[in-house]
PyMOL CGO cylinders between C-alpha atoms (Angstrom):
from pymol import cmd
from pymol.cgo import CYLINDER

trace = [
    CYLINDER, -1.81, 3.78, 3.78, -1.60, 6.65, 6.27, 0.3, 1, 1, 1, 1, 1, 1,
    CYLINDER, -1.60, 6.65, 6.27, -5.04, 8.35, 7.37, 0.3, 1, 1, 1, 1, 1, 1,
    CYLINDER, -5.04, 8.35, 7.37, -4.97, 12.02, 8.51, 0.3, 1, 1, 1, 1, 1, 1,
    CYLINDER, -4.97, 12.02, 8.51, -7.77, 14.20, 9.45, 0.3, 1, 1, 1, 1, 1, 1,
    CYLINDER, -7.77, 14.20, 9.45, -7.41, 18.08, 8.64, 0.3, 1, 1, 1, 1, 1, 1,
    CYLINDER, -7.41, 18.08, 8.64, -8.33, 20.26, 11.40, 0.3, 1, 1, 1, 1, 1, 1,
    CYLINDER, -8.33, 20.26, 11.40, -10.29, 22.62, 8.70, 0.3, 1, 1, 1, 1, 1, 1,
    CYLINDER, -10.29, 22.62, 8.70, -10.82, 22.71, 5.14, 0.3, 1, 1, 1, 1, 1, 1,
    CYLINDER, -10.82, 22.71, 5.14, -7.75, 23.95, 3.37, 0.3, 1, 1, 1, 1, 1, 1,
    CYLINDER, -7.75, 23.95, 3.37, -5.23, 23.52, 6.56, 0.3, 1, 1, 1, 1, 1, 1,
    CYLINDER, -5.23, 23.52, 6.56, -1.62, 23.17, 5.83, 0.3, 1, 1, 1, 1, 1, 1,
    CYLINDER, -1.62, 23.17, 5.83, -0.54, 19.50, 6.08, 0.3, 1, 1, 1, 1, 1, 1,
    CYLINDER, -0.54, 19.50, 6.08, 1.74, 20.18, 9.02, 0.3, 1, 1, 1, 1, 1, 1,
    CYLINDER, 1.74, 20.18, 9.02, -1.38, 20.57, 10.93, 0.3, 1, 1, 1, 1, 1, 1,
    CYLINDER, -1.38, 20.57, 10.93, -3.13, 17.20, 9.99, 0.3, 1, 1, 1, 1, 1, 1,
    CYLINDER, -3.13, 17.20, 9.99, -3.83, 14.54, 12.70, 0.3, 1, 1, 1, 1, 1, 1,
    CYLINDER, -3.83, 14.54, 12.70, -2.16, 11.42, 12.41, 0.3, 1, 1, 1, 1, 1, 1,
    CYLINDER, -2.16, 11.42, 12.41, -2.38, 9.75, 15.61, 0.3, 1, 1, 1, 1, 1, 1,
    CYLINDER, -2.38, 9.75, 15.61, -5.89, 8.88, 17.09, 0.3, 1, 1, 1, 1, 1, 1,
    CYLINDER, -5.89, 8.88, 17.09, -7.13, 7.69, 20.17, 0.3, 1, 1, 1, 1, 1, 1,
    CYLINDER, -7.13, 7.69, 20.17, -8.13, 4.07, 20.02, 0.3, 1, 1, 1, 1, 1, 1,
    CYLINDER, -8.13, 4.07, 20.02, -11.23, 4.89, 22.17, 0.3, 1, 1, 1, 1, 1, 1,
    CYLINDER, -11.23, 4.89, 22.17, -12.72, 7.69, 19.83, 0.3, 1, 1, 1, 1, 1, 1,
    CYLINDER, -12.72, 7.69, 19.83, -15.79, 5.91, 18.04, 0.3, 1, 1, 1, 1, 1, 1,
    CYLINDER, -15.79, 5.91, 18.04, -16.35, 9.03, 15.75, 0.3, 1, 1, 1, 1, 1, 1,
    CYLINDER, -16.35, 9.03, 15.75, -13.01, 8.40, 14.33, 0.3, 1, 1, 1, 1, 1, 1,
    CYLINDER, -13.01, 8.40, 14.33, -13.18, 4.78, 14.18, 0.3, 1, 1, 1, 1, 1, 1,
    CYLINDER, -13.18, 4.78, 14.18, -16.58, 5.14, 12.33, 0.3, 1, 1, 1, 1, 1, 1,
    CYLINDER, -16.58, 5.14, 12.33, -15.21, 7.74, 9.74, 0.3, 1, 1, 1, 1, 1, 1,
    CYLINDER, -15.21, 7.74, 9.74, -12.38, 5.38, 9.12, 0.3, 1, 1, 1, 1, 1, 1,
    CYLINDER, -12.38, 5.38, 9.12, -14.50, 2.41, 8.23, 0.3, 1, 1, 1, 1, 1, 1,
    CYLINDER, -14.50, 2.41, 8.23, -16.67, 4.68, 6.24, 0.3, 1, 1, 1, 1, 1, 1,
    CYLINDER, -16.67, 4.68, 6.24, -13.40, 5.67, 4.23, 0.3, 1, 1, 1, 1, 1, 1,
    CYLINDER, -13.40, 5.67, 4.23, -12.33, 2.34, 3.94, 0.3, 1, 1, 1, 1, 1, 1,
    CYLINDER, -12.33, 2.34, 3.94, -15.76, 0.87, 2.50, 0.3, 1, 1, 1, 1, 1, 1,
    CYLINDER, -15.76, 0.87, 2.50, -16.05, 3.86, 0.07, 0.3, 1, 1, 1, 1, 1, 1,
    CYLINDER, -16.05, 3.86, 0.07, -12.45, 3.18, -1.11, 0.3, 1, 1, 1, 1, 1, 1,
    CYLINDER, -12.45, 3.18, -1.11, -13.30, -0.73, -1.37, 0.3, 1, 1, 1, 1, 1, 1,
    CYLINDER, -13.30, -0.73, -1.37, -16.55, -0.03, -3.60, 0.3, 1, 1, 1, 1, 1, 1,
    CYLINDER, -16.55, -0.03, -3.60, -14.45, 2.05, -5.87, 0.3, 1, 1, 1, 1, 1, 1,
    CYLINDER, -14.45, 2.05, -5.87, -11.99, -0.91, -6.21, 0.3, 1, 1, 1, 1, 1, 1,
    CYLINDER, -11.99, -0.91, -6.21, -9.14, 1.58, -4.81, 0.3, 1, 1, 1, 1, 1, 1,
    CYLINDER, -9.14, 1.58, -4.81, -7.09, -1.22, -3.46, 0.3, 1, 1, 1, 1, 1, 1,
    CYLINDER, -7.09, -1.22, -3.46, -4.32, -3.69, -4.75, 0.3, 1, 1, 1, 1, 1, 1,
    CYLINDER, -4.32, -3.69, -4.75, -5.03, -7.30, -5.14, 0.3, 1, 1, 1, 1, 1, 1,
    CYLINDER, -5.03, -7.30, -5.14, -1.89, -8.83, -3.83, 0.3, 1, 1, 1, 1, 1, 1,
    CYLINDER, -1.89, -8.83, -3.83, -2.33, -11.97, -5.58, 0.3, 1, 1, 1, 1, 1, 1,
    CYLINDER, -2.33, -11.97, -5.58, -2.95, -10.62, -9.09, 0.3, 1, 1, 1, 1, 1, 1,
    CYLINDER, -2.95, -10.62, -9.09, -1.24, -7.17, -9.34, 0.3, 1, 1, 1, 1, 1, 1,
    CYLINDER, -1.24, -7.17, -9.34, 1.34, -6.98, -12.00, 0.3, 1, 1, 1, 1, 1, 1,
    CYLINDER, 1.34, -6.98, -12.00, 4.79, -5.86, -11.29, 0.3, 1, 1, 1, 1, 1, 1,
    CYLINDER, 4.79, -5.86, -11.29, 8.08, -5.94, -12.93, 0.3, 1, 1, 1, 1, 1, 1,
    CYLINDER, 8.08, -5.94, -12.93, 11.66, -6.54, -11.40, 0.3, 1, 1, 1, 1, 1, 1,
    CYLINDER, 11.66, -6.54, -11.40, 13.45, -3.32, -11.73, 0.3, 1, 1, 1, 1, 1, 1,
    CYLINDER, 13.45, -3.32, -11.73, 16.72, -5.13, -11.98, 0.3, 1, 1, 1, 1, 1, 1,
    CYLINDER, 16.72, -5.13, -11.98, 16.36, -7.75, -14.73, 0.3, 1, 1, 1, 1, 1, 1,
    CYLINDER, 16.36, -7.75, -14.73, 12.73, -6.24, -16.18, 0.3, 1, 1, 1, 1, 1, 1,
    CYLINDER, 12.73, -6.24, -16.18, 10.82, -9.54, -15.77, 0.3, 1, 1, 1, 1, 1, 1,
    CYLINDER, 10.82, -9.54, -15.77, 7.34, -9.37, -15.69, 0.3, 1, 1, 1, 1, 1, 1,
    CYLINDER, 7.34, -9.37, -15.69, 5.81, -10.87, -12.42, 0.3, 1, 1, 1, 1, 1, 1,
    CYLINDER, 5.81, -10.87, -12.42, 2.14, -11.35, -10.96, 0.3, 1, 1, 1, 1, 1, 1,
    CYLINDER, 2.14, -11.35, -10.96, 1.39, -11.02, -7.45, 0.3, 1, 1, 1, 1, 1, 1,
    CYLINDER, 1.39, -11.02, -7.45, 3.21, -10.89, -4.34, 0.3, 1, 1, 1, 1, 1, 1,
    CYLINDER, 3.21, -10.89, -4.34, 4.02, -14.51, -4.42, 0.3, 1, 1, 1, 1, 1, 1,
    CYLINDER, 4.02, -14.51, -4.42, 5.82, -14.43, -7.82, 0.3, 1, 1, 1, 1, 1, 1,
    CYLINDER, 5.82, -14.43, -7.82, 7.99, -11.23, -6.46, 0.3, 1, 1, 1, 1, 1, 1,
    CYLINDER, 7.99, -11.23, -6.46, 9.03, -13.28, -3.22, 0.3, 1, 1, 1, 1, 1, 1,
    CYLINDER, 9.03, -13.28, -3.22, 9.98, -16.21, -5.32, 0.3, 1, 1, 1, 1, 1, 1,
    CYLINDER, 9.98, -16.21, -5.32, 11.93, -14.22, -7.68, 0.3, 1, 1, 1, 1, 1, 1,
    CYLINDER, 11.93, -14.22, -7.68, 13.83, -12.53, -4.86, 0.3, 1, 1, 1, 1, 1, 1,
    CYLINDER, 13.83, -12.53, -4.86, 14.55, -15.82, -3.18, 0.3, 1, 1, 1, 1, 1, 1,
    CYLINDER, 14.55, -15.82, -3.18, 15.61, -17.28, -6.61, 0.3, 1, 1, 1, 1, 1, 1,
    CYLINDER, 15.61, -17.28, -6.61, 17.96, -14.44, -7.45, 0.3, 1, 1, 1, 1, 1, 1,
    CYLINDER, 17.96, -14.44, -7.45, 19.50, -14.37, -3.83, 0.3, 1, 1, 1, 1, 1, 1,
    CYLINDER, 19.50, -14.37, -3.83, 20.98, -17.75, -4.54, 0.3, 1, 1, 1, 1, 1, 1,
    CYLINDER, 20.98, -17.75, -4.54, 23.35, -15.86, -7.18, 0.3, 1, 1, 1, 1, 1, 1,
    CYLINDER, 23.35, -15.86, -7.18, 24.27, -13.63, -4.16, 0.3, 1, 1, 1, 1, 1, 1,
    CYLINDER, 24.27, -13.63, -4.16, 22.63, -10.44, -5.57, 0.3, 1, 1, 1, 1, 1, 1,
    CYLINDER, 22.63, -10.44, -5.57, 18.75, -10.80, -4.80, 0.3, 1, 1, 1, 1, 1, 1,
    CYLINDER, 18.75, -10.80, -4.80, 16.31, -8.66, -7.02, 0.3, 1, 1, 1, 1, 1, 1,
    CYLINDER, 16.31, -8.66, -7.02, 14.32, -7.01, -4.48, 0.3, 1, 1, 1, 1, 1, 1,
    CYLINDER, 14.32, -7.01, -4.48, 13.39, -3.81, -6.47, 0.3, 1, 1, 1, 1, 1, 1,
    CYLINDER, 13.39, -3.81, -6.47, 10.06, -4.04, -8.14, 0.3, 1, 1, 1, 1, 1, 1,
    CYLINDER, 10.06, -4.04, -8.14, 7.33, -1.44, -9.58, 0.3, 1, 1, 1, 1, 1, 1,
    CYLINDER, 7.33, -1.44, -9.58, 3.54, -2.15, -10.33, 0.3, 1, 1, 1, 1, 1, 1,
    CYLINDER, 3.54, -2.15, -10.33, 2.40, -1.51, -13.57, 0.3, 1, 1, 1, 1, 1, 1,
]
cmd.load_cgo(trace, "trace")
């Protein structure tokens, strides 16, 4: 996900800062705190256990590995299913 910083509260998104200096310890600490809070709130996707559906054939799948296997298996027929949605 993209990490942005608003220059001031209510600033238009066109002013969002999207590139940060790698030597900026303050920004690094703020990013770490944001990540820790998101993790505490379970705001992440477990790539091994998330449920998704193939949008081509509607097959239900679990995890990234299932999606990759499904894409590889369907590719053998010449039309790989590579369009998925999480649910």
